[in-house]
MOPAC internal coordinates of N, CA, C and O (Angstrom, degrees):
PM7 1SCF
backbone

  N    0.0000 0     0.00 0     0.00 0    0    0    0
  C    1.4431 1     0.00 0     0.00 0    1    0    0
  C    1.5234 1   112.38 1     0.00 0    2    1    0
  O    1.2310 1   119.37 1  -175.81 1    3    2    1
  N    1.3049 1   118.81 1     4.19 1    3    2    1
  C    1.4574 1   120.16 1   178.27 1    5    3    2
  C    1.5176 1   110.03 1   -69.45 1    6    5    3
  O    1.2310 1   121.13 1   -36.69 1    7    6    5
  N    1.3382 1   115.43 1   143.31 1    7    6    5
  C    1.4580 1   120.28 1   177.93 1    9    7    6
  C    1.5099 1   113.97 1    84.96 1   10    9    7
  O    1.2310 1   119.74 1   178.30 1   11   10    9
  N    1.3020 1   118.10 1    -1.70 1   11   10    9
  C    1.4588 1   120.25 1   178.66 1   13   11   10
  C    1.5285 1   109.41 1   -98.96 1   14   13   11
  O    1.2310 1   121.27 1   -34.53 1   15   14   13
  N    1.3278 1   115.18 1   145.47 1   15   14   13
  C    1.4579 1   120.79 1   177.55 1   17   15   14
  C    1.5155 1   109.20 1  -100.50 1   18   17   15
  O    1.2310 1   120.89 1   -43.87 1   19   18   17
  N    1.2957 1   115.91 1   136.13 1   19   18   17
  C    1.4549 1   119.40 1   177.06 1   21   19   18
  C    1.5244 1   109.10 1   -81.57 1   22   21   19
  O    1.2310 1   121.19 1   -14.41 1   23   22   21
  N    1.3013 1   115.32 1   165.59 1   23   22   21
  C    1.4669 1   120.42 1   179.13 1   25   23   22
  C    1.5208 1   110.14 1   -62.63 1   26   25   23
  O    1.2310 1   120.22 1   141.78 1   27   26   25
  N    1.3404 1   117.19 1   -38.22 1   27   26   25
  C    1.4552 1   120.65 1   179.54 1   29   27   26
  C    1.5329 1   111.22 1   -63.36 1   30   29   27
  O    1.2310 1   120.62 1   139.82 1   31   30   29
  N    1.3216 1   116.42 1   -40.18 1   31   30   29
  C    1.4609 1   121.03 1   179.36 1   33   31   30
  C    1.5332 1   110.50 1   -65.43 1   34   33   31
  O    1.2310 1   120.21 1   139.15 1   35   34   33
  N    1.3273 1   117.20 1   -40.85 1   35   34   33
  C    1.4639 1   120.63 1   177.61 1   37   35   34
  C    1.5228 1   111.12 1   -64.04 1   38   37   35
  O    1.2310 1   120.39 1   138.25 1   39   38   37
  N    1.3297 1   116.86 1   -41.75 1   39   38   37
  C    1.4620 1   120.62 1   178.25 1   41   39   38
  C    1.5282 1   110.06 1   -62.89 1   42   41   39
  O    1.2310 1   120.65 1   136.67 1   43   42   41
  N    1.3246 1   116.37 1   -43.33 1   43   42   41
  C    1.4592 1   120.61 1   179.31 1   45   43   42
  C    1.5260 1   111.02 1   -61.71 1   46   45   43
  O    1.2310 1   120.03 1   137.20 1   47   46   45
  N    1.3213 1   117.55 1   -42.80 1   47   46   45
  C    1.4724 1   121.61 1   178.70 1   49   47   46
  C    1.5238 1   110.53 1   -62.07 1   50   49   47
  O    1.2310 1   120.32 1   137.23 1   51   50   49
  N    1.3308 1   117.00 1   -42.77 1   51   50   49
  C    1.4673 1   121.10 1  -179.67 1   53   51   50
  C    1.5333 1   110.00 1   -64.97 1   54   53   51
  O    1.2310 1   120.02 1   138.41 1   55   54   53
  N    1.3227 1   117.56 1   -41.59 1   55   54   53
  C    1.4623 1   120.87 1   179.93 1   57   55   54
  C    1.5262 1   110.35 1   -64.68 1   58   57   55
  O    1.2310 1   119.96 1   135.93 1   59   58   57
  N    1.3190 1   117.67 1   -44.07 1   59   58   57
  C    1.4653 1   121.38 1   179.26 1   61   59   58
  C    1.5276 1   110.04 1   -62.12 1   62   61   59
  O    1.2310 1   120.30 1   136.70 1   63   62   61
  N    1.3185 1   117.03 1   -43.30 1   63   62   61
  C    1.4634 1   120.23 1   178.99 1   65   63   62
  C    1.5309 1   110.75 1   -63.76 1   66   65   63
  O    1.2310 1   119.71 1   142.60 1   67   66   65
  N    1.3239 1   118.15 1   -37.40 1   67   66   65
  C    1.4547 1   121.39 1   178.93 1   69   67   66
  C    1.5309 1   110.59 1   -65.70 1   70   69   67
  O    1.2310 1   120.56 1   137.66 1   71   70   69
  N    1.3304 1   116.54 1   -42.34 1   71   70   69
  C    1.4642 1   120.18 1   179.05 1   73   71   70
  C    1.5198 1   110.00 1   -63.79 1   74   73   71
  O    1.2310 1   120.09 1   136.96 1   75   74   73
  N    1.3123 1   117.43 1   -43.04 1   75   74   73
  C    1.4679 1   121.12 1   178.07 1   77   75   74
  C    1.5298 1   110.09 1   -62.60 1   78   77   75
  O    1.2310 1   120.14 1   139.24 1   79   78   77
  N    1.3201 1   117.34 1   -40.76 1   79   78   77
  C    1.4620 1   121.04 1   178.43 1   81   79   78
  C    1.5182 1   112.27 1   -63.27 1   82   81   79
  O    1.2310 1   120.56 1   136.14 1   83   82   81
  N    1.3173 1   116.54 1   -43.86 1   83   82   81
  C    1.4702 1   120.96 1   178.62 1   85   83   82
  C    1.5231 1   110.42 1   -63.24 1   86   85   83
  O    1.2310 1   120.49 1   136.34 1   87   86   85
  N    1.3258 1   116.66 1   -43.66 1   87   86   85
  C    1.4662 1   120.40 1   178.66 1   89   87   86
  C    1.5209 1   110.86 1   -61.72 1   90   89   87
  O    1.2310 1   120.42 1   139.65 1   91   90   89
  N    1.3347 1   116.80 1   -40.35 1   91   90   89
  C    1.4624 1   120.42 1   179.81 1   93   91   90
  C    1.5299 1   111.00 1   -63.92 1   94   93   91
  O    1.2310 1   120.38 1   137.86 1   95   94   93
  N    1.3252 1   116.89 1   -42.14 1   95   94   93
  C    1.4657 1   120.89 1   179.03 1   97   95   94
  C    1.5314 1   110.01 1   -62.72 1   98   97   95
  O    1.2310 1   120.39 1   137.95 1   99   98   97
  N    1.3281 1   116.86 1   -42.05 1   99   98   97
  C    1.4651 1   120.60 1   178.75 1  101   99   98
  C    1.5293 1   111.04 1   -63.44 1  102  101   99
  O    1.2310 1   120.35 1   137.64 1  103  102  101
  N    1.3340 1   116.94 1   -42.36 1  103  102  101
  C    1.4634 1   120.33 1   179.78 1  105  103  102
  C    1.5199 1   111.66 1   -64.86 1  106  105  103
  O    1.2310 1   120.26 1   139.66 1  107  106  105
  N    1.3155 1   117.11 1   -40.34 1  107  106  105
  C    1.4669 1   120.34 1   178.74 1  109  107  106
  C    1.5263 1   109.76 1   -65.13 1  110  109  107
  O    1.2310 1   120.25 1   138.73 1  111  110  109
  N    1.3293 1   117.13 1   -41.27 1  111  110  109
  C    1.4673 1   120.59 1   177.63 1  113  111  110
  C    1.5179 1   111.50 1   -61.89 1  114  113  111
  O    1.2310 1   120.55 1   136.36 1  115  114  113
  N    1.3220 1   116.55 1   -43.64 1  115  114  113
  C    1.4704 1   120.45 1   178.90 1  117  115  114
  C    1.5222 1   110.56 1   -64.39 1  118  117  115
  O    1.2310 1   120.36 1   139.64 1  119  118  117
  N    1.3236 1   116.92 1   -40.36 1  119  118  117
  C    1.4655 1   120.40 1   179.87 1  121  119  118
  C    1.5271 1   111.06 1   -64.18 1  122  121  119
  O    1.2310 1   120.13 1   139.89 1  123  122  121
  N    1.3194 1   117.36 1   -40.11 1  123  122  121
  C    1.4747 1   120.40 1   178.26 1  125  123  122
  C    1.5223 1   111.01 1   -64.88 1  126  125  123
  O    1.2310 1   120.71 1   137.78 1  127  126  125
  N    1.3364 1   116.25 1   -42.22 1  127  126  125
  C    1.4576 1   120.27 1  -179.89 1  129  127  126
  C    1.5308 1   110.78 1   -65.27 1  130  129  127
  O    1.2310 1   120.68 1   137.43 1  131  130  129
  N    1.3132 1   116.30 1   -42.57 1  131  130  129
  C    1.4624 1   120.73 1   178.89 1  133  131  130
  C    1.5260 1   110.47 1   -64.96 1  134  133  131
  O    1.2310 1   120.46 1   138.92 1  135  134  133
  N    1.3135 1   116.73 1   -41.08 1  135  134  133
  C    1.4647 1   121.06 1   178.08 1  137  135  134
  C    1.5223 1   110.94 1   -60.66 1  138  137  135
  O    1.2310 1   120.33 1   139.19 1  139  138  137
  N    1.3255 1   116.98 1   -40.81 1  139  138  137
  C    1.4644 1   120.97 1   178.66 1  141  139  138
  C    1.5303 1   110.39 1   -64.26 1  142  141  139
  O    1.2310 1   120.32 1   137.68 1  143  142  141
  N    1.3388 1   116.99 1   -42.32 1  143  142  141
  C    1.4631 1   120.29 1   179.75 1  145  143  142
  C    1.5262 1   110.81 1   -64.65 1  146  145  143
  O    1.2310 1   120.18 1   138.48 1  147  146  145
  N    1.3288 1   117.26 1   -41.52 1  147  146  145
  C    1.4614 1   120.74 1   178.28 1  149  147  146
  C    1.5193 1   110.23 1   -63.49 1  150  149  147
  O    1.2310 1   120.62 1   137.84 1  151  150  149
  N    1.3124 1   116.41 1   -42.16 1  151  150  149
  C    1.4649 1   120.76 1   179.14 1  153  151  150
  C    1.5267 1   110.96 1   -62.69 1  154  153  151
  O    1.2310 1   120.47 1   137.90 1  155  154  153
  N    1.3310 1   116.71 1   -42.10 1  155  154  153
  C    1.4669 1   120.35 1   179.08 1  157  155  154
  C    1.5229 1   111.10 1   -63.59 1  158  157  155
  O    1.2310 1   119.92 1   135.83 1  159  158  157
  N    1.3314 1   117.75 1   -44.17 1  159  158  157
  C    1.4640 1   121.42 1   179.67 1  161  159  158
  C    1.5280 1   110.90 1   -65.41 1  162  161  159
  O    1.2310 1   120.41 1   141.18 1  163  162  161
  N    1.3325 1   116.82 1   -38.82 1  163  162  161
  C    1.4613 1   120.58 1   178.07 1  165  163  162
  C    1.5206 1   110.37 1   -62.68 1  166  165  163
  O    1.2310 1   120.69 1   137.29 1  167  166  165
  N    1.3257 1   116.28 1   -42.71 1  167  166  165
  C    1.4623 1   120.20 1   178.25 1  169  167  166
  C    1.5239 1   110.69 1   -64.43 1  170  169  167
  O    1.2310 1   120.60 1   140.05 1  171  170  169
  N    1.3316 1   116.45 1   -39.95 1  171  170  169
  C    1.4638 1   120.55 1   178.36 1  173  171  170
  C    1.5309 1   110.85 1   -61.70 1  174  173  171
  O    1.2310 1   120.36 1   136.68 1  175  174  173
  N    1.3242 1   116.92 1   -43.32 1  175  174  173
  C    1.4689 1   120.59 1   178.56 1  177  175  174
  C    1.5230 1   111.08 1   -66.34 1  178  177  175
  O    1.2310 1   120.43 1   140.45 1  179  178  177
  N    1.3145 1   116.79 1   -39.55 1  179  178  177
  C    1.4649 1   120.59 1   178.72 1  181  179  178
  C    1.5273 1   110.38 1   -63.45 1  182  181  179
  O    1.2310 1   120.60 1   138.99 1  183  182  181
  N    1.3233 1   116.46 1   -41.01 1  183  182  181
  C    1.4666 1   120.23 1   178.02 1  185  183  182
  C    1.5257 1   111.03 1   -63.78 1  186  185  183
  O    1.2310 1   120.29 1   140.22 1  187  186  185
  N    1.3365 1   117.06 1   -39.78 1  187  186  185
  C    1.4638 1   119.96 1   179.45 1  189  187  186
  C    1.5229 1   111.15 1   -67.01 1  190  189  187
  O    1.2310 1   119.99 1   144.97 1  191  190  189
  N    1.3215 1   117.62 1   -35.03 1  191  190  189
  C    1.4620 1   120.48 1   178.58 1  193  191  190
  C    1.5223 1   111.08 1   -63.92 1  194  193  191
  O    1.2310 1   120.47 1   149.13 1  195  194  193
  N    1.3129 1   116.71 1   -30.87 1  195  194  193
  C    1.4612 1   120.70 1  -179.47 1  197  195  194
  C    1.5274 1   111.84 1   -81.17 1  198  197  195
  O    1.2310 1   120.23 1   161.79 1  199  198  197
  N    1.3277 1   117.16 1   -18.21 1  199  198  197
  C    1.4661 1   121.07 1  -178.62 1  201  199  198
  C    1.5238 1   111.05 1   -80.17 1  202  201  199
  O    1.2310 1   121.36 1   -18.54 1  203  202  201
  N    1.3211 1   115.01 1   161.46 1  203  202  201
  C    1.4621 1   121.12 1   178.33 1  205  203  202
  C    1.5193 1   112.95 1   -73.87 1  206  205  203
  O    1.2310 1   119.62 1   166.86 1  207  206  205
  N    1.3329 1   118.33 1   -13.14 1  207  206  205
  C    1.4634 1   119.27 1  -173.24 1  209  207  206
  C    1.5254 1   113.48 1   -66.20 1  210  209  207
  O    1.2310 1   119.16 1   161.41 1  211  210  209
  N    1.3213 1   119.20 1   -18.59 1  211  210  209
  C    1.4638 1   119.24 1   177.68 1  213  211  210
  C    1.5259 1   111.89 1  -115.03 1  214  213  211
  O    1.2310 1   120.19 1  -171.44 1  215  214  213
  N    1.3045 1   117.25 1     8.56 1  215  214  213
  C    1.4639 1   120.18 1   179.62 1  217  215  214
  C    1.5220 1   110.21 1   -85.82 1  218  217  215
  O    1.2310 1   121.35 1   -26.19 1  219  218  217
  N    1.3082 1   115.02 1   153.81 1  219  218  217
  C    1.4737 1   121.01 1  -176.05 1  221  219  218
  C    1.5243 1   111.23 1   -71.27 1  222  221  219
  O    1.2310 1   120.13 1   -39.32 1  223  222  221
  N    1.3311 1   117.37 1   140.68 1  223  222  221
  C    1.4638 1   120.90 1   175.78 1  225  223  222
  C    1.5288 1   109.27 1   -78.52 1  226  225  223
  O    1.2310 1   120.56 1     0.22 1  227  226  225
  N    1.3352 1   116.53 1  -179.78 1  227  226  225
  C    1.4706 1   120.64 1   176.44 1  229  227  226
  C    1.5207 1   109.26 1   -55.53 1  230  229  227
  O    1.2310 1   120.74 1   -48.45 1  231  230  229
  N    1.3214 1   116.19 1   131.55 1  231  230  229
  C    1.4597 1   121.47 1   179.82 1  233  231  230
  C    1.5157 1   113.37 1    84.96 1  234  233  231
  O    1.2310 1   120.01 1   174.47 1  235  234  233
  N    1.3309 1   117.59 1    -5.53 1  235  234  233
  C    1.4580 1   121.43 1   179.87 1  237  235  234
  C    1.5213 1   112.11 1   -79.63 1  238  237  235
  O    1.2310 1   120.61 1   -13.70 1  239  238  237
  N    1.3202 1   116.43 1   166.30 1  239  238  237
  C    1.4621 1   122.14 1  -178.07 1  241  239  238
  C    1.5190 1   110.58 1   -72.21 1  242  241  239
  O    1.2310 1   120.96 1   -38.49 1  243  242  241
  N    1.3359 1   115.78 1   141.51 1  243  242  241
  C    1.4575 1   120.69 1   176.72 1  245  243  242
  C    1.5278 1   109.62 1  -150.45 1  246  245  243
  O    1.2310 1   121.53 1   -17.88 1  247  246  245
  N    1.3110 1   114.68 1   162.12 1  247  246  245
  C    1.4656 1   120.73 1   173.57 1  249  247  246
  C    1.5267 1   108.79 1  -114.29 1  250  249  247
  O    1.2310 1   120.95 1   136.91 1  251  250  249
  N    1.3221 1   115.78 1   -43.09 1  251  250  249
  C    1.4676 1   121.11 1   176.97 1  253  251  250
  C    1.5295 1   108.07 1  -126.29 1  254  253  251
  O    1.2310 1   119.88 1   -16.66 1  255  254  253
  N    1.3284 1   117.83 1   163.34 1  255  254  253
  C    1.4669 1   119.82 1   177.77 1  257  255  254
  C    1.5362 1   112.99 1   -59.29 1  258  257  255
  O    1.2310 1   119.85 1   154.91 1  259  258  257
  N    1.3295 1   117.90 1   -25.09 1  259  258  257
  C    1.4632 1   120.98 1   178.30 1  261  259  258
  C    1.5274 1   111.96 1   -65.11 1  262  261  259
  O    1.2310 1   119.93 1   159.36 1  263  262  261
  N    1.3327 1   117.74 1   -20.64 1  263  262  261
  C    1.4612 1   121.64 1  -179.71 1  265  263  262
  C    1.5274 1   112.19 1   -76.97 1  266  265  263
  O    1.2310 1   119.89 1   167.29 1  267  266  265
  N    1.3171 1   117.82 1   -12.71 1  267  266  265
  C    1.4677 1   121.64 1  -175.19 1  269  267  266
  C    1.5231 1   111.13 1   -96.49 1  270  269  267
  O    1.2310 1   120.97 1   -36.50 1  271  270  269
  N    1.3397 1   115.74 1   143.50 1  271  270  269
  C    1.4617 1   121.25 1   176.57 1  273  271  270
  C    1.5209 1   109.86 1   -73.82 1  274  273  271
  O    1.2310 1   121.22 1   -22.80 1  275  274  273
  N    1.2914 1   115.28 1   157.20 1  275  274  273
  C    1.4682 1   123.42 1   174.50 1  277  275  274
  C    1.5201 1   113.60 1    59.75 1  278  277  275
  O    1.2310 1   119.74 1  -154.61 1  279  278  277
  N    1.3065 1   118.10 1    25.39 1  279  278  277
  C    1.4578 1   121.29 1   175.18 1  281  279  278
  C    1.5122 1   114.88 1    66.53 1  282  281  279
  O    1.2310 1   119.86 1  -157.42 1  283  282  281
  N    1.3043 1   117.86 1    22.58 1  283  282  281
  C    1.4689 1   121.42 1   178.05 1  285  283  282
  C    1.5246 1   109.83 1   -70.67 1  286  285  283
  O    1.2310 1   120.74 1   -16.63 1  287  286  285
  N    1.3270 1   116.20 1   163.37 1  287  286  285
  C    1.4536 1   121.66 1   178.15 1  289  287  286
  C    1.5255 1   111.29 1   -84.67 1  290  289  287
  O    1.2310 1   120.71 1    -9.68 1  291  290  289
  N    1.3178 1   116.24 1   170.32 1  291  290  289
  C    1.4529 1   122.19 1   179.38 1  293  291  290
  C    1.5411 1   107.64 1  -123.00 1  294  293  291
  O    1.2310 1   121.07 1   -72.46 1  295  294  293
  N    1.3354 1   115.56 1   107.54 1  295  294  293
  C    1.4537 1   121.32 1  -179.07 1  297  295  294
  C    1.5188 1   109.00 1  -121.13 1  298  297  295
  O    1.2310 1   120.88 1   -54.10 1  299  298  297
  N    1.3254 1   115.92 1   125.90 1  299  298  297
  C    1.4711 1   120.94 1  -178.39 1  301  299  298
  C    1.5356 1   111.95 1    51.87 1  302  301  299
  O    1.2310 1   121.19 1  -139.26 1  303  302  301
  N    1.3286 1   115.32 1    40.74 1  303  302  301
  C    1.4701 1   123.04 1   178.69 1  305  303  302
  C    1.5193 1   113.57 1    62.41 1  306  305  303
  O    1.2310 1   120.19 1  -152.07 1  307  306  305
  N    1.3254 1   117.24 1    27.93 1  307  306  305
  C    1.4607 1   122.66 1   175.52 1  309  307  306
  C    1.5230 1   109.04 1  -131.35 1  310  309  307
  O    1.2310 1   120.63 1   -43.06 1  311  310  309
  N    1.3264 1   116.41 1   136.94 1  311  310  309
  C    1.4728 1   120.86 1   178.15 1  313  311  310
  C    1.5220 1   109.19 1   -77.86 1  314  313  311
  O    1.2310 1   121.66 1   -37.95 1  315  314  313
  N    1.3157 1   114.43 1   142.05 1  315  314  313
  C    1.4499 1   116.76 1   175.89 1  317  315  314
  C    1.4854 1   113.39 1   163.15 1  318  317  315
  O    1.2310 1   120.10 1   180.00 1  319  318  317

């Protein structure tokens, strides 16, 4: 009888595989949901970077003219 699987052992293997499958489906679902949330937050941050609310005012530090509010120029790293 060596090397033979009993019916109970086969049932146990099937149950374990089912539990692993269910856990995998749950993990994939959670990963998709988390990915969507990260994508939404990234888009929100990108939108804020394009807005004037984080751009430098007149006399503020800048690297390029895009860093300055109200379309001002950037001279010697200062908006104005």
